C-alpha positions as a Markdown table, in Angstrom:
| # | Residue | x | y | z |
|---|---|---|---|---|
| 1 | Met | 1.9 | 15.7 | -3.3 |
| 2 | Gln | 5.4 | 15.2 | -0.9 |
| 3 | Tyr | 8.9 | 13.4 | -3.1 |
| 4 | Leu | 11.8 | 11.8 | -2.0 |
| 5 | Leu | 14.5 | 13.0 | -3.9 |
| 6 | Leu | 17.0 | 10.4 | -2.9 |
| 7 | Ile | 21.0 | 11.2 | -4.5 |
| 8 | Tyr | 23.0 | 8.4 | -5.5 |
| 9 | Ser | 26.9 | 8.3 | -6.5 |
| 10 | Glu | 29.6 | 5.6 | -6.4 |
| 11 | Pro | 32.2 | 6.3 | -3.9 |
| 12 | Ala | 35.2 | 8.2 | -4.9 |
| 13 | Thr | 38.0 | 6.2 | -4.7 |
| 14 | Glu | 40.7 | 9.3 | -4.6 |
| 15 | Ala | 40.3 | 12.8 | -3.7 |
| 16 | Pro | 39.6 | 15.0 | -6.2 |
| 17 | Ala | 41.6 | 18.0 | -7.1 |
| 18 | Gln | 40.6 | 21.3 | -5.2 |
| 19 | Glu | 39.8 | 23.2 | -8.1 |
| 20 | Gln | 37.3 | 20.3 | -8.9 |
| 21 | Ile | 36.1 | 20.1 | -5.7 |
| 22 | Asp | 35.2 | 23.9 | -5.9 |
| 23 | Ala | 33.5 | 23.5 | -9.1 |
| 24 | Val | 31.1 | 20.8 | -7.9 |
| 25 | Met | 30.3 | 22.2 | -4.7 |
| 26 | Ala | 29.5 | 25.6 | -6.4 |
| 27 | Glu | 26.9 | 23.4 | -8.7 |
| 28 | Trp | 25.2 | 22.0 | -5.3 |
| 29 | Phe | 25.0 | 25.5 | -3.8 |
| 30 | Ala | 23.0 | 26.8 | -6.5 |
| 31 | Tyr | 20.9 | 23.8 | -7.0 |
| 32 | Asp | 20.3 | 24.2 | -3.1 |
| 33 | Glu | 20.2 | 28.0 | -3.7 |
| 34 | Ala | 17.4 | 27.3 | -6.3 |
| 35 | Ile | 15.1 | 24.8 | -5.2 |
| 36 | Arg | 15.2 | 26.6 | -1.4 |
| 37 | Lys | 14.2 | 29.7 | -3.3 |
| 38 | Ser | 11.2 | 28.2 | -5.5 |
| 39 | Gly | 9.2 | 27.5 | -2.8 |
| 40 | Val | 9.0 | 23.4 | -3.4 |
| 41 | Tyr | 12.1 | 22.9 | -0.7 |
| 42 | Val | 10.7 | 21.1 | 2.7 |
| 43 | Asp | 14.2 | 19.0 | 3.5 |
| 44 | Gly | 17.0 | 18.0 | 2.7 |
| 45 | Asn | 20.8 | 16.4 | 3.8 |
| 46 | Ala | 24.0 | 15.4 | 2.8 |
| 47 | Leu | 24.6 | 11.8 | 4.8 |
| 48 | Glu | 27.8 | 11.1 | 6.2 |
| 49 | Pro | 29.9 | 8.6 | 4.3 |
| 50 | Thr | 29.3 | 5.6 | 4.1 |
| 51 | Ser | 31.9 | 4.5 | 6.5 |
| 52 | Thr | 30.6 | 5.8 | 9.5 |
| 53 | Ala | 26.6 | 4.0 | 8.8 |
| 54 | Thr | 25.5 | 1.8 | 11.4 |
| 55 | Thr | 22.6 | -0.9 | 10.3 |
| 56 | Leu | 20.2 | -2.6 | 12.6 |
| 57 | Arg | 18.4 | -5.7 | 12.3 |
| 58 | Leu | 16.2 | -7.4 | 15.0 |
| 59 | Arg | 16.6 | -11.0 | 14.4 |
| 60 | Asp | 14.4 | -13.6 | 17.4 |
| 61 | Gly | 13.8 | -10.2 | 18.8 |
| 62 | Glu | 17.0 | -8.9 | 19.2 |
| 63 | Arg | 19.4 | -6.3 | 18.1 |
| 64 | Val | 21.7 | -7.0 | 15.5 |
| 65 | Val | 24.1 | -4.2 | 14.7 |
| 66 | Thr | 26.6 | -4.2 | 12.3 |
| 67 | Asp | 29.2 | -1.4 | 10.9 |
| 68 | Gly | 28.3 | 0.1 | 7.3 |
| 69 | Pro | 25.2 | 0.8 | 5.0 |
| 70 | Phe | 22.9 | -2.6 | 4.6 |
| 71 | Ala | 23.1 | -3.1 | 1.1 |
| 72 | Glu | 26.2 | -3.9 | -0.8 |
| 73 | Thr | 26.3 | -1.9 | -4.2 |
| 74 | Arg | 28.2 | 0.1 | -6.6 |
| 75 | Glu | 26.5 | 4.0 | -5.5 |
| 76 | Val | 25.9 | 4.6 | -1.7 |
| 77 | Leu | 23.2 | 7.1 | -0.8 |
| 78 | Gly | 24.5 | 10.5 | -0.3 |
| 79 | Gly | 21.8 | 12.8 | 0.6 |
| 80 | Tyr | 17.9 | 13.7 | -0.3 |
| 81 | Tyr | 15.2 | 16.4 | -1.1 |
| 82 | Leu | 12.0 | 16.4 | 0.5 |
| 83 | Val | 10.2 | 18.7 | -1.6 |
| 84 | Asp | 6.4 | 19.5 | -1.9 |
| 85 | Val | 5.4 | 19.8 | -5.7 |
| 86 | Pro | 1.9 | 18.8 | -7.5 |
| 87 | Asp | 3.2 | 16.2 | -9.3 |
| 88 | Leu | 5.9 | 13.3 | -10.2 |
| 89 | Asp | 6.6 | 15.7 | -13.4 |
| 90 | Thr | 7.5 | 18.4 | -11.1 |
| 91 | Ala | 10.0 | 16.0 | -9.0 |
| 92 | Leu | 11.8 | 15.1 | -12.2 |
| 93 | Asp | 12.0 | 18.2 | -13.3 |
| 94 | Trp | 14.2 | 19.0 | -9.8 |
| 95 | Ala | 15.5 | 15.7 | -9.9 |
| 96 | Ala | 16.9 | 16.3 | -13.1 |
| 97 | Lys | 18.7 | 20.0 | -11.9 |
| 98 | Cys | 20.0 | 18.5 | -9.0 |
| 99 | Pro | 24.2 | 17.6 | -9.3 |
| 100 | Gly | 23.7 | 14.5 | -8.3 |
| 101 | Ala | 21.6 | 13.3 | -11.4 |
| 102 | Lys | 24.6 | 14.3 | -13.5 |
| 103 | Tyr | 27.3 | 13.0 | -11.4 |
| 104 | Gly | 25.0 | 10.0 | -10.0 |
| 105 | Ser | 21.4 | 8.8 | -10.3 |
| 106 | Met | 18.3 | 10.0 | -8.3 |
| 107 | Glu | 15.5 | 7.9 | -7.4 |
| 108 | Ile | 12.3 | 9.5 | -6.7 |
| 109 | Arg | 9.9 | 8.2 | -4.3 |
| 110 | Pro | 6.2 | 9.5 | -3.4 |
| 111 | Ile | 5.8 | 9.5 | 0.5 |
| 112 | Thr | 2.9 | 7.5 | 1.6 |
| 113 | Val | 0.4 | 9.5 | 3.5 |
| 114 | Phe | -1.8 | 7.5 | 6.1 |
| 115 | Asp | -5.1 | 7.7 | 7.0 |
| 116 | Gln | -5.1 | 8.5 | 10.8 |
| 117 | Gly | -8.6 | 8.7 | 11.4 |
């Protein structure tokens, strides 16, 4: 079964020291290598900051496009991993290993499979 591990964190209010950036990135690179080597990795990406987001809504058949993310929340979606694992418990195990769980929160969502027949 496939699960999407959504990585949320609070936006940085100030630039961290280079040593801190290097340490955090080392954690991310190690996690990324581990999940890829495990065989459960399907896809994953980091997202650009919310300041680069564009939101689209259809209102009365017309496109309404606004700058920024859809929701005003404290935490923002920063990236995701798509994994193919036997069950939710295994997806939770991988989410718990992700540095995003330590610095923010992880949302684990099963992928819906539609019957095409």
